[in-house]
N, C-alpha and C positions, 0 to 999 in steps of 0.2 A: 274074144275081143274084149279089151279093157275099157272101163268106164272113164279112165283117166284121160284128160285132154292131151293131145299131142303137143309137145313144146320142142322147138328146135334148140340145138346147142347154143346158137347165138342168142336167142331169146332168154334162155336160162342164164347165160353169162351176164347179160345186161341186168337182169333181175338180181342176180347175186352181187353184182358190183354196186348197184344202187343201194341194196340192203346193207352191204358192208360199210359203205360210206355213211349211210343214214345212222346206223348203230354207232359208228366211230364218233359221230358228232353228237350222240345222245338225243337224237330226235325220234320221238315215238311215231308209230304209224298214224295215229290220230293227228298229231301236230303236222306231220308231213302232208296229210290229206288237206288239212286246213290251209297250209301254205300254197298248195297247188290248186286250191278251190275245186277239189274233187270230193266225192262222197267219202264218209268216214271209213266205209268198208272197202273201198277201191284198193287201197295199198295192201291191205290184208289179202284181198283176193289175188292181187298180182303176186304176192310173195307165197301164196299157197298153191302148190302144183295141182290141186284138185279143181282149180277154176281156170277159165280161159282168159281172164283179164290180163292184159299186157300193156306196157308203156308204149306210146306212139312217139313219133319224133318230136311233136310239140311238148309232150310230157318231158322228154329228155332235155329239151331246151330249158324248161322251167326248173327241172331237177337240178341242172347245172348251176343255175342262178342261186337256188336255195342251198346247195351243197358247196358253192364257191369253187367250181371247177369248170372244165370245158365239157360239152356234150361228147366229145371224143374220148374222154376219160372213162366212159361207160362201155367202150368197145375194146375188143382185144387188138393187140398189135397186128396179128395175122388172122386170116380167115379161119374159121373152125369147120 
C-alpha cells in the first residue's frame, strides 16, 4: 500500500490547468495564496501530489477571477 494520497484524473487535470495558467501569468504560489486569502502553504500543498489538499468549487470561482478566465476553463472538454 502506498503512502501517496489517491488523486483522481479529474482532480489532477484541474490542478495542472490552474498551475499552467498561474505560471503563464507569472504568479507565484505565495502571491496566489494571498489573492485567494488562503494559507501560504495551501497552493504548494495542492500542487504537490504528496498532499491531499485540493481546490473546491469556491476556489475555482476565485481562481477564475484572479486568472481572468471562466471556472469552466479549468475543466476538460470531455470526461476523463
